[in-house]
TORMI-549238 format. One record per residue (C-alpha): x, y, z; residue number from 0; chain. Coordinates in pm, 1 decimal. Each point is the difference from the previous one (the first is absolute). Example, Ala and Ser with C-alpha at 12.3 -4.5 7.8 and 13.67 -1.06 7.14 Angstrom:
// TORMI-549238
{xx: 1230.0; yy: -450.0; zz: 780.0; n: 0; chain: A}
{xx: 137.0; yy: 344.0; zz: -66.0; n: 1; chain: A}
This chain:
// TORMI-549238
{xx: 5276.3; yy: 396.6; zz: -3310.4; n: 0; chain: A}
{xx: -118.7; yy: -326.3; zz: 191.4; n: 1; chain: A}
{xx: 101.4; yy: 146.1; zz: 334.8; n: 2; chain: A}
{xx: -188.9; yy: 335.9; zz: -84.2; n: 3; chain: A}
{xx: -261.3; yy: -217.4; zz: -43.6; n: 4; chain: A}
{xx: 8.0; yy: -257.4; zz: 336.3; n: 5; chain: A}
{xx: 21.4; yy: 341.9; zz: 150.7; n: 6; chain: A}
{xx: -292.3; yy: 190.9; zz: -103.0; n: 7; chain: A}
{xx: -181.7; yy: -325.4; zz: 15.9; n: 8; chain: A}
{xx: 145.7; yy: 18.7; zz: 341.0; n: 9; chain: A}
{xx: -129.0; yy: 357.0; zz: 78.1; n: 10; chain: A}
{xx: -310.5; yy: -25.8; zz: -130.4; n: 11; chain: A}
{xx: -103.5; yy: -372.4; zz: 202.9; n: 12; chain: A}
{xx: 87.9; yy: 227.7; zz: 331.6; n: 13; chain: A}
{xx: -192.6; yy: 271.3; zz: -91.5; n: 14; chain: A}
{xx: -292.1; yy: -217.3; zz: -71.7; n: 15; chain: A}
{xx: 67.9; yy: -213.8; zz: 310.7; n: 16; chain: A}
{xx: -74.7; yy: 400.6; zz: 222.7; n: 17; chain: A}
{xx: -300.6; yy: 34.8; zz: -138.2; n: 18; chain: A}
{xx: -153.1; yy: -312.0; zz: 57.7; n: 19; chain: A}
{xx: 178.9; yy: 88.4; zz: 336.3; n: 20; chain: A}
{xx: -158.0; yy: 327.1; zz: 26.8; n: 21; chain: A}
{xx: -396.8; yy: -155.2; zz: -155.6; n: 22; chain: A}
{xx: -237.8; yy: 25.9; zz: 279.9; n: 23; chain: A}
{xx: -173.3; yy: -306.0; zz: 57.9; n: 24; chain: A}
{xx: -299.3; yy: 15.4; zz: -57.4; n: 25; chain: A}
{xx: -357.8; yy: -135.0; zz: 121.2; n: 26; chain: A}
{xx: -334.4; yy: -87.1; zz: -205.2; n: 27; chain: A}
{xx: -227.9; yy: 48.5; zz: 242.2; n: 28; chain: A}
{xx: -316.9; yy: -110.5; zz: -154.0; n: 29; chain: A}
{xx: -402.8; yy: 46.1; zz: 173.1; n: 30; chain: A}
{xx: -340.8; yy: -36.3; zz: -151.3; n: 31; chain: A}
{xx: -180.6; yy: 310.1; zz: 105.0; n: 32; chain: A}
{xx: 16.2; yy: 352.7; zz: -65.9; n: 33; chain: A}
{xx: 265.8; yy: 276.2; zz: 89.0; n: 34; chain: A}
{xx: -224.8; yy: 230.9; zz: 196.5; n: 35; chain: A}
{xx: -93.1; yy: -260.5; zz: 256.3; n: 36; chain: A}
{xx: 175.5; yy: -63.9; zz: 310.5; n: 37; chain: A}
{xx: 259.8; yy: -340.1; zz: -162.7; n: 38; chain: A}
{xx: 88.5; yy: 276.4; zz: -253.4; n: 39; chain: A}
{xx: 75.1; yy: 297.4; zz: 171.6; n: 40; chain: A}
{xx: 164.1; yy: -254.6; zz: 223.3; n: 41; chain: A}
{xx: 217.9; yy: -173.6; zz: -258.2; n: 42; chain: A}
{xx: 100.0; yy: 343.0; zz: -149.2; n: 43; chain: A}
{xx: 75.8; yy: 102.7; zz: 368.7; n: 44; chain: A}
{xx: 218.9; yy: -288.6; zz: 57.2; n: 45; chain: A}
{xx: 153.9; yy: 25.3; zz: -399.3; n: 46; chain: A}
{xx: 152.1; yy: 402.0; zz: 115.1; n: 47; chain: A}
{xx: 104.7; yy: -122.0; zz: 298.0; n: 48; chain: A}
{xx: 184.6; yy: -285.2; zz: -101.8; n: 49; chain: A}
{xx: 173.1; yy: 248.4; zz: -238.9; n: 50; chain: A}
{xx: 48.0; yy: 153.9; zz: 301.1; n: 51; chain: A}
{xx: 100.8; yy: -187.3; zz: 288.1; n: 52; chain: A}
{xx: 278.7; yy: -210.4; zz: -253.8; n: 53; chain: A}
{xx: 174.0; yy: 337.6; zz: -128.4; n: 54; chain: A}
{xx: -162.4; yy: -92.4; zz: -414.8; n: 55; chain: A}
{xx: 140.8; yy: -381.1; zz: 53.3; n: 56; chain: A}
{xx: -365.7; yy: -135.1; zz: -38.6; n: 57; chain: A}
{xx: -242.7; yy: 106.7; zz: -280.5; n: 58; chain: A}
{xx: -391.3; yy: -132.5; zz: 72.4; n: 59; chain: A}
{xx: -198.1; yy: 78.3; zz: -294.5; n: 60; chain: A}
{xx: -370.5; yy: -51.7; zz: 124.8; n: 61; chain: A}
{xx: -260.2; yy: -196.5; zz: -285.3; n: 62; chain: A}
{xx: -386.0; yy: 63.5; zz: 96.8; n: 63; chain: A}
{xx: -316.5; yy: -87.0; zz: -88.8; n: 64; chain: A}
{xx: 101.3; yy: -297.1; zz: -86.2; n: 65; chain: A}
{xx: 176.8; yy: 138.8; zz: -336.3; n: 66; chain: A}
{xx: 323.6; yy: -249.8; zz: 57.0; n: 67; chain: A}
{xx: -159.8; yy: -249.0; zz: 126.1; n: 68; chain: A}
{xx: -365.5; yy: -160.6; zz: 94.3; n: 69; chain: A}
{xx: -162.1; yy: -123.5; zz: 335.5; n: 70; chain: A}
{xx: 91.9; yy: -426.9; zz: -84.2; n: 71; chain: A}
{xx: 337.5; yy: 90.0; zz: -193.0; n: 72; chain: A}
{xx: 202.9; yy: 228.5; zz: 250.8; n: 73; chain: A}
{xx: 83.5; yy: -258.0; zz: 278.0; n: 74; chain: A}
{xx: 128.7; yy: -240.4; zz: -248.5; n: 75; chain: A}
{xx: 210.2; yy: 309.9; zz: -153.9; n: 76; chain: A}
{xx: 118.3; yy: 88.7; zz: 311.0; n: 77; chain: A}
{xx: 119.2; yy: -384.7; zz: 106.7; n: 78; chain: A}
{xx: 190.4; yy: -15.1; zz: -411.8; n: 79; chain: A}
{xx: 150.2; yy: 298.0; zz: 124.6; n: 80; chain: A}
{xx: -143.7; yy: 203.3; zz: -348.6; n: 81; chain: A}
{xx: -121.4; yy: 296.4; zz: 298.6; n: 82; chain: A}
{xx: 197.9; yy: 77.8; zz: 367.4; n: 83; chain: A}
{xx: -300.6; yy: 62.5; zz: 211.4; n: 84; chain: A}
{xx: -362.9; yy: 6.2; zz: 50.7; n: 85; chain: A}
{xx: -255.7; yy: 82.4; zz: 205.8; n: 86; chain: A}
{xx: -330.8; yy: -251.0; zz: -12.4; n: 87; chain: A}
{xx: -260.6; yy: -47.0; zz: 225.0; n: 88; chain: A}
{xx: 10.4; yy: -217.8; zz: 276.4; n: 89; chain: A}
{xx: -275.3; yy: -184.5; zz: -196.8; n: 90; chain: A}
{xx: 293.8; yy: -118.0; zz: -306.1; n: 91; chain: A}
{xx: 191.8; yy: -240.1; zz: 280.1; n: 92; chain: A}
{xx: -198.0; yy: -279.6; zz: 34.9; n: 93; chain: A}
{xx: 43.6; yy: -144.3; zz: -374.4; n: 94; chain: A}
{xx: 404.1; yy: -29.1; zz: 92.2; n: 95; chain: A}
{xx: -130.6; yy: -209.0; zz: 276.9; n: 96; chain: A}
{xx: 39.9; yy: 322.8; zz: 272.5; n: 97; chain: A}
{xx: -396.9; yy: -67.5; zz: 15.2; n: 98; chain: A}
{xx: 24.2; yy: 156.5; zz: 427.2; n: 99; chain: A}
{xx: 41.1; yy: 371.1; zz: -199.5; n: 100; chain: A}
{xx: -416.7; yy: -112.4; zz: -52.3; n: 101; chain: A}
{xx: -49.2; yy: 77.6; zz: 352.0; n: 102; chain: A}
{xx: 19.3; yy: 421.0; zz: -110.3; n: 103; chain: A}
{xx: -338.8; yy: -69.4; zz: -167.7; n: 104; chain: A}
{xx: -178.0; yy: -139.9; zz: 219.8; n: 105; chain: A}
{xx: -258.0; yy: 241.1; zz: 78.8; n: 106; chain: A}
{xx: -118.1; yy: 236.8; zz: 270.4; n: 107; chain: A}
{xx: 363.7; yy: -157.1; zz: 185.6; n: 108; chain: A}
{xx: 117.2; yy: 385.9; zz: 24.7; n: 109; chain: A}
{xx: -231.7; yy: 275.7; zz: 213.1; n: 110; chain: A}
{xx: 287.9; yy: 279.7; zz: -139.2; n: 111; chain: A}
{xx: 346.8; yy: 78.4; zz: -109.0; n: 112; chain: A}
{xx: 162.5; yy: -20.6; zz: 372.2; n: 113; chain: A}
{xx: -96.0; yy: -366.9; zz: 48.3; n: 114; chain: A}
{xx: 73.8; yy: -88.4; zz: -372.7; n: 115; chain: A}
{xx: 322.0; yy: 146.5; zz: 127.6; n: 116; chain: A}
{xx: 44.2; yy: -224.9; zz: 221.6; n: 117; chain: A}
{xx: 27.7; yy: -314.7; zz: -193.4; n: 118; chain: A}
{xx: 152.5; yy: 173.0; zz: -291.0; n: 119; chain: A}
{xx: 326.7; yy: 128.4; zz: 234.2; n: 120; chain: A}
{xx: -91.9; yy: -290.7; zz: 227.6; n: 121; chain: A}
{xx: 104.5; yy: -398.1; zz: 13.4; n: 122; chain: A}
{xx: -208.3; yy: -114.1; zz: -191.9; n: 123; chain: A}
{xx: 133.1; yy: 276.0; zz: -327.7; n: 124; chain: A}
{xx: 322.1; yy: -97.4; zz: 8.5; n: 125; chain: A}
{xx: 0.8; yy: -336.0; zz: 48.2; n: 126; chain: A}
{xx: -283.4; yy: 14.5; zz: -299.9; n: 127; chain: A}
{xx: 288.5; yy: 219.6; zz: -220.5; n: 128; chain: A}
{xx: 265.6; yy: -315.9; zz: 111.5; n: 129; chain: A}
{xx: -160.4; yy: -232.2; zz: -211.4; n: 130; chain: A}
{xx: 31.5; yy: 138.5; zz: -299.1; n: 131; chain: A}
{xx: 374.3; yy: -79.9; zz: 2.9; n: 132; chain: A}
{xx: -64.2; yy: -343.5; zz: -86.5; n: 133; chain: A}
{xx: -132.8; yy: 119.3; zz: -304.8; n: 134; chain: A}
{xx: 314.0; yy: 161.4; zz: -104.1; n: 135; chain: A}
{xx: -180.5; yy: 371.6; zz: 157.2; n: 136; chain: A}
{xx: 62.8; yy: 301.9; zz: 199.1; n: 137; chain: A}
{xx: -321.5; yy: 110.7; zz: 198.6; n: 138; chain: A}
{xx: 147.9; yy: 362.6; zz: 45.5; n: 139; chain: A}
{xx: -262.8; yy: 165.1; zz: 131.2; n: 140; chain: A}
{xx: -419.0; yy: 53.8; zz: 82.0; n: 141; chain: A}
{xx: -202.0; yy: 297.7; zz: -143.2; n: 142; chain: A}
{xx: -320.2; yy: 83.4; zz: 36.2; n: 143; chain: A}
{xx: -262.4; yy: 77.4; zz: -290.1; n: 144; chain: A}
{xx: -343.8; yy: -21.9; zz: 263.7; n: 145; chain: A}
{xx: -260.5; yy: -127.6; zz: 88.6; n: 146; chain: A}
{xx: -270.0; yy: -120.8; zz: -271.7; n: 147; chain: A}
{xx: -356.2; yy: 149.6; zz: -127.6; n: 148; chain: A}
{xx: -198.0; yy: -243.0; zz: -207.7; n: 149; chain: A}
{xx: -175.5; yy: 137.6; zz: -348.0; n: 150; chain: A}
{xx: -310.9; yy: -143.7; zz: -187.2; n: 151; chain: A}
{xx: -226.2; yy: 168.7; zz: -234.3; n: 152; chain: A}
{xx: -246.5; yy: -92.8; zz: 271.6; n: 153; chain: A}
{xx: -2.4; yy: 159.8; zz: 363.6; n: 154; chain: A}
{xx: 184.9; yy: -243.3; zz: 289.3; n: 155; chain: A}
{xx: -119.4; yy: 36.2; zz: 303.5; n: 156; chain: A}
{xx: -80.5; yy: -339.9; zz: 142.5; n: 157; chain: A}
{xx: 183.6; yy: -313.5; zz: -73.0; n: 158; chain: A}
{xx: -333.2; yy: -136.1; zz: -214.6; n: 159; chain: A}
{xx: 78.4; yy: 258.0; zz: -206.6; n: 160; chain: A}
{xx: 316.1; yy: -166.2; zz: -133.8; n: 161; chain: A}
{xx: -206.4; yy: -284.4; zz: -101.0; n: 162; chain: A}
{xx: 75.0; yy: -103.5; zz: -346.5; n: 163; chain: A}
{xx: 248.7; yy: 246.9; zz: -142.2; n: 164; chain: A}
{xx: 345.9; yy: -59.6; zz: -167.9; n: 165; chain: A}
{xx: 212.3; yy: 167.3; zz: 213.9; n: 166; chain: A}
{xx: 369.5; yy: 7.7; zz: -94.4; n: 167; chain: A}
{xx: 286.7; yy: -120.4; zz: 241.5; n: 168; chain: A}
{xx: 329.3; yy: 27.8; zz: -1.6; n: 169; chain: A}
{xx: 118.4; yy: -401.1; zz: -35.2; n: 170; chain: A}
{xx: -14.5; yy: -82.5; zz: 357.7; n: 171; chain: A}
{xx: -217.0; yy: -299.2; zz: 191.7; n: 172; chain: A}
{xx: -45.5; yy: 188.8; zz: 274.7; n: 173; chain: A}
{xx: -174.0; yy: 361.6; zz: -236.1; n: 174; chain: A}
{xx: -211.6; yy: -344.5; zz: -175.2; n: 175; chain: A}
{xx: -112.5; yy: -122.3; zz: 324.1; n: 176; chain: A}
{xx: -97.5; yy: 345.2; zz: 111.3; n: 177; chain: A}
{xx: -188.0; yy: 67.7; zz: -316.0; n: 178; chain: A}
{xx: -160.3; yy: -393.4; zz: 36.1; n: 179; chain: A}
{xx: -106.7; yy: 157.6; zz: 366.7; n: 180; chain: A}
{xx: -217.1; yy: 219.8; zz: -84.6; n: 181; chain: A}
{xx: -138.0; yy: -153.9; zz: -308.3; n: 182; chain: A}
{xx: 161.0; yy: 178.9; zz: -273.3; n: 183; chain: A}
{xx: 185.6; yy: -180.2; zz: -318.3; n: 184; chain: A}
{xx: 377.5; yy: 48.6; zz: 24.5; n: 185; chain: A}
{xx: 181.4; yy: 42.1; zz: -290.2; n: 186; chain: A}
{xx: 401.8; yy: 42.9; zz: 7.3; n: 187; chain: A}
{xx: 134.3; yy: 232.7; zz: -263.8; n: 188; chain: A}
{xx: 323.2; yy: 234.6; zz: -91.5; n: 189; chain: A}
{xx: -40.6; yy: 317.7; zz: 175.1; n: 190; chain: A}
{xx: 70.8; yy: 160.3; zz: -376.7; n: 191; chain: A}
{xx: -284.9; yy: -159.1; zz: -135.7; n: 192; chain: A}
{xx: -284.4; yy: 83.7; zz: 246.4; n: 193; chain: A}
{xx: -104.6; yy: 351.0; zz: -118.1; n: 194; chain: A}
{xx: -102.7; yy: -131.9; zz: -358.6; n: 195; chain: A}
{xx: -152.0; yy: -315.7; zz: 226.2; n: 196; chain: A}
{xx: -187.1; yy: 253.1; zz: 190.8; n: 197; chain: A}
{xx: -115.5; yy: 157.5; zz: -294.4; n: 198; chain: A}
{xx: -160.1; yy: -208.1; zz: -193.2; n: 199; chain: A}
{xx: -154.4; yy: -219.3; zz: 226.8; n: 200; chain: A}
{xx: 231.2; yy: -291.5; zz: 47.5; n: 201; chain: A}
{xx: 21.5; yy: 19.1; zz: 346.4; n: 202; chain: A}
{xx: -300.6; yy: 228.3; zz: 229.2; n: 203; chain: A}
{xx: 246.1; yy: 161.1; zz: 216.6; n: 204; chain: A}
{xx: 343.9; yy: -49.2; zz: 230.0; n: 205; chain: A}
{xx: 202.0; yy: 79.0; zz: 342.0; n: 206; chain: A}
{xx: 236.6; yy: 299.3; zz: 8.5; n: 207; chain: A}
{xx: 191.5; yy: 275.9; zz: 188.4; n: 208; chain: A}
{xx: -176.8; yy: 276.7; zz: -138.6; n: 209; chain: A}
{xx: 369.0; yy: 151.2; zz: -129.1; n: 210; chain: A}
{xx: -12.1; yy: -323.3; zz: -214.4; n: 211; chain: A}
{xx: -399.7; yy: 49.2; zz: -82.8; n: 212; chain: A}
{xx: 62.6; yy: 384.4; zz: -129.7; n: 213; chain: A}
{xx: 321.2; yy: 40.3; zz: -139.7; n: 214; chain: A}
{xx: -70.2; yy: -336.5; zz: -228.3; n: 215; chain: A}
{xx: -376.9; yy: 181.4; zz: -38.3; n: 216; chain: A}
{xx: -219.0; yy: -326.2; zz: 69.7; n: 217; chain: A}
{xx: -255.2; yy: 270.4; zz: 205.6; n: 218; chain: A}
{xx: -62.0; yy: 141.3; zz: -372.6; n: 219; chain: A}
{xx: -193.7; yy: -356.9; zz: -43.4; n: 220; chain: A}
{xx: -69.0; yy: -84.5; zz: 305.9; n: 221; chain: A}
{xx: -309.1; yy: 172.5; zz: 180.2; n: 222; chain: A}
{xx: 7.3; yy: -86.5; zz: 321.7; n: 223; chain: A}
{xx: 312.1; yy: -16.4; zz: 284.1; n: 224; chain: A}
{xx: -100.4; yy: -150.2; zz: 300.2; n: 225; chain: A}
{xx: 304.1; yy: 149.2; zz: 260.8; n: 226; chain: A}
{xx: 15.3; yy: -337.4; zz: 147.7; n: 227; chain: A}
{xx: 366.5; yy: 15.7; zz: 94.3; n: 228; chain: A}
{xx: -7.1; yy: -442.5; zz: 41.0; n: 229; chain: A}
{xx: 318.6; yy: -90.2; zz: -117.3; n: 230; chain: A}
{xx: 354.4; yy: 151.3; zz: -30.4; n: 231; chain: A}
{xx: 241.9; yy: 46.6; zz: -332.2; n: 232; chain: A}
{xx: 369.3; yy: 47.0; zz: 108.1; n: 233; chain: A}
{xx: 324.6; yy: -93.1; zz: -240.0; n: 234; chain: A}
{xx: 300.4; yy: -212.3; zz: 130.6; n: 235; chain: A}
{xx: 295.1; yy: 172.4; zz: -210.6; n: 236; chain: A}
{xx: 186.4; yy: -227.0; zz: -58.0; n: 237; chain: A}
{xx: 332.9; yy: -92.8; zz: -270.1; n: 238; chain: A}
{xx: 262.3; yy: -268.5; zz: -125.7; n: 239; chain: A}
{xx: 179.9; yy: -175.1; zz: 257.0; n: 240; chain: A}
{xx: 264.8; yy: -76.0; zz: -206.0; n: 241; chain: A}
{xx: 17.2; yy: 365.2; zz: -166.5; n: 242; chain: A}
{xx: -49.2; yy: 103.7; zz: 341.2; n: 243; chain: A}
{xx: 288.4; yy: -190.4; zz: 169.3; n: 244; chain: A}
{xx: 208.6; yy: 74.7; zz: -251.3; n: 245; chain: A}
{xx: 34.8; yy: 351.8; zz: 90.8; n: 246; chain: A}
{xx: 302.8; yy: 209.2; zz: 70.9; n: 247; chain: A}
{xx: -109.1; yy: 9.9; zz: 485.8; n: 248; chain: A}
{xx: 54.4; yy: 390.9; zz: -47.1; n: 249; chain: A}
{xx: -246.9; yy: 65.9; zz: -282.2; n: 250; chain: A}
{xx: -285.2; yy: -325.6; zz: 183.2; n: 251; chain: A}
{xx: 99.4; yy: 228.0; zz: 295.1; n: 252; chain: A}
{xx: -99.8; yy: 287.8; zz: -143.7; n: 253; chain: A}
{xx: -358.4; yy: -124.9; zz: -194.3; n: 254; chain: A}
{xx: -93.4; yy: -98.1; zz: 347.3; n: 255; chain: A}
{xx: 36.4; yy: 247.9; zz: 65.8; n: 256; chain: A}
{xx: -259.5; yy: 170.5; zz: -270.8; n: 257; chain: A}
{xx: -221.6; yy: -309.0; zz: 71.5; n: 258; chain: A}
{xx: -58.3; yy: 114.4; zz: 381.1; n: 259; chain: A}
{xx: -80.0; yy: 367.3; zz: -175.9; n: 260; chain: A}
{xx: -225.6; yy: -81.1; zz: -212.4; n: 261; chain: A}
{xx: -160.2; yy: -295.8; zz: 200.9; n: 262; chain: A}
{xx: -97.0; yy: 315.4; zz: 291.8; n: 263; chain: A}
{xx: -91.2; yy: 246.2; zz: -294.9; n: 264; chain: A}
{xx: -206.7; yy: -256.6; zz: -192.8; n: 265; chain: A}
{xx: -239.9; yy: -90.7; zz: 246.6; n: 266; chain: A}
{xx: 2.5; yy: 400.2; zz: 171.3; n: 267; chain: A}
{xx: -177.6; yy: 97.2; zz: -351.7; n: 268; chain: A}
{xx: -215.8; yy: -372.3; zz: -51.7; n: 269; chain: A}
{xx: -304.4; yy: 101.0; zz: 243.0; n: 270; chain: A}
{xx: 2.7; yy: 440.6; zz: -120.3; n: 271; chain: A}
{xx: 19.3; yy: -115.5; zz: -340.6; n: 272; chain: A}
{xx: -304.4; yy: -259.2; zz: 33.4; n: 273; chain: A}
{xx: -169.7; yy: 239.0; zz: 153.0; n: 274; chain: A}
{xx: 19.1; yy: 266.1; zz: -223.8; n: 275; chain: A}
{xx: -51.3; yy: -281.5; zz: -335.5; n: 276; chain: A}
{xx: -314.8; yy: -58.5; zz: 192.0; n: 277; chain: A}
{xx: -103.9; yy: 364.3; zz: -7.3; n: 278; chain: A}
{xx: 110.8; yy: 47.4; zz: -388.5; n: 279; chain: A}
{xx: -234.9; yy: -320.5; zz: -41.5; n: 280; chain: A}
{xx: -300.1; yy: 176.1; zz: 233.6; n: 281; chain: A}
{xx: 63.5; yy: 356.4; zz: -156.5; n: 282; chain: A}
{xx: -15.2; yy: -202.1; zz: -426.7; n: 283; chain: A}
{xx: -329.5; yy: -133.8; zz: 84.8; n: 284; chain: A}
{xx: 56.0; yy: -237.5; zz: -220.2; n: 285; chain: A}
{xx: -67.5; yy: -259.6; zz: 310.2; n: 286; chain: A}
{xx: -269.6; yy: 35.1; zz: 302.8; n: 287; chain: A}
{xx: 205.0; yy: -29.3; zz: 341.7; n: 288; chain: A}
{xx: -147.5; yy: -199.9; zz: 270.9; n: 289; chain: A}
{xx: 174.8; yy: -61.0; zz: 341.5; n: 290; chain: A}
{xx: -154.3; yy: -286.1; zz: 195.3; n: 291; chain: A}
{xx: -158.8; yy: 41.2; zz: 335.0; n: 292; chain: A}
{xx: 77.2; yy: -177.2; zz: 283.9; n: 293; chain: A}
{xx: -269.2; yy: -280.9; zz: -84.8; n: 294; chain: A}
{xx: 140.4; yy: -24.2; zz: -325.9; n: 295; chain: A}
{xx: 382.0; yy: -22.3; zz: 91.1; n: 296; chain: A}
{xx: -100.9; yy: -242.9; zz: 279.2; n: 297; chain: A}
{xx: -203.3; yy: -229.8; zz: -192.3; n: 298; chain: A}
{xx: 282.5; yy: 48.3; zz: -320.9; n: 299; chain: A}
{xx: 303.6; yy: -115.2; zz: 261.5; n: 300; chain: A}
{xx: -243.6; yy: -291.4; zz: 120.6; n: 301; chain: A}
{xx: -17.0; yy: -126.4; zz: -363.5; n: 302; chain: A}
{xx: 342.3; yy: 0.8; zz: -74.3; n: 303; chain: A}
{xx: 172.4; yy: -92.0; zz: 301.0; n: 304; chain: A}
{xx: -84.9; yy: -334.2; zz: 30.5; n: 305; chain: A}
{xx: 255.7; yy: -43.1; zz: -270.8; n: 306; chain: A}
{xx: 286.2; yy: 21.1; zz: 210.0; n: 307; chain: A}
{xx: -57.5; yy: -315.9; zz: 134.4; n: 308; chain: A}
{xx: -67.9; yy: -119.5; zz: -349.9; n: 309; chain: A}
{xx: 334.5; yy: 79.9; zz: -111.1; n: 310; chain: A}
{xx: 191.6; yy: -41.9; zz: 344.0; n: 311; chain: A}
{xx: 133.9; yy: -371.0; zz: -117.7; n: 312; chain: A}
{xx: 173.6; yy: 241.3; zz: -320.5; n: 313; chain: A}
{xx: 155.2; yy: 249.2; zz: 131.0; n: 314; chain: A}
{xx: 40.6; yy: -115.9; zz: 344.7; n: 315; chain: A}
{xx: -175.9; yy: -23.3; zz: 302.7; n: 316; chain: A}
{xx: 309.2; yy: 114.1; zz: 209.9; n: 317; chain: A}
{xx: -10.5; yy: 323.8; zz: -223.0; n: 318; chain: A}
{xx: -339.1; yy: 83.2; zz: 41.7; n: 319; chain: A}
{xx: -6.9; yy: -25.6; zz: 392.5; n: 320; chain: A}
{xx: 335.2; yy: 246.0; zz: 26.0; n: 321; chain: A}
{xx: -188.8; yy: 285.7; zz: -186.1; n: 322; chain: A}
{xx: -354.7; yy: -110.5; zz: 185.2; n: 323; chain: A}
{xx: 302.9; yy: 107.1; zz: 314.7; n: 324; chain: A}
{xx: 167.4; yy: 242.5; zz: -117.6; n: 325; chain: A}
{xx: -327.3; yy: 173.4; zz: -74.7; n: 326; chain: A}
{xx: -211.5; yy: -93.3; zz: 236.7; n: 327; chain: A}
{xx: -269.8; yy: -148.6; zz: -243.7; n: 328; chain: A}
{xx: -276.3; yy: -227.6; zz: 111.2; n: 329; chain: A}
{xx: -231.9; yy: -190.4; zz: -267.4; n: 330; chain: A}
{xx: -204.9; yy: -159.9; zz: 271.9; n: 331; chain: A}
{xx: -117.1; yy: 333.3; zz: 150.6; n: 332; chain: A}
{xx: -168.5; yy: 131.5; zz: -382.3; n: 333; chain: A}
């Protein structure tokens, strides 16, 4: 009887081990924006590619729109291993001590996506991702969202129009300096709280790529949108280093391929999605959209570009100079 019991136990244990061996590796991928934004679409694309290329060995569970963690919580959750993958905006890394990432927040640093990709796909971008490893993270890729517009309940045609406005920003010293450069009062706030803050007048306005403005319905509580394209909003896809290094080599290789394909997809749809979102805002009739004249844009650029010099000590003058060289930009000629 005892032999049968022992045998039954061994059989049960064997099946249990086999089941565990066959169970997929689960990657929880958390982000704070809507599923139908460029980042939302790219994360779902990655989930499909990961399952396909690992032949089912990996299951990526995507949690959009802060359903799992909010802005301030998600980075800690990743470091603790509660989630395995995030795609936070580049402004989120300064609180970790990697303040060099704030260079992407500098206003009027890039004129277009071509200039941007010279940096994100070049030596500066790669060296920044490598700095994350000392924080227990692995930087896998940069994903575009797009260039930002300004919004408020008054027209924003000239630098003086921003004076005294409470403008929501991400937690970034560079964005703080950017808003102060035009006389606005920066208000740091989690992304999930912005709509209500705009609706109730806690803040007067904000900056966003059009896809975020539209999908979060911020345009419904903002009467004016200025297509300034003054700054870039992008993301770094990151994972927990301990988790990543512990993956079987074949699985990690397949996921790297899935990420490369997802990055190509993410960056190909970013501009298109933002253009469509801006058109939807226009069609809604909720916000008046204004495109600054060449003179207005130059005035705003002159007012804001001084932030580059102010922040050089924080994010590295050598990094800023490397970008100037790559993009052939000379602020002294403005």
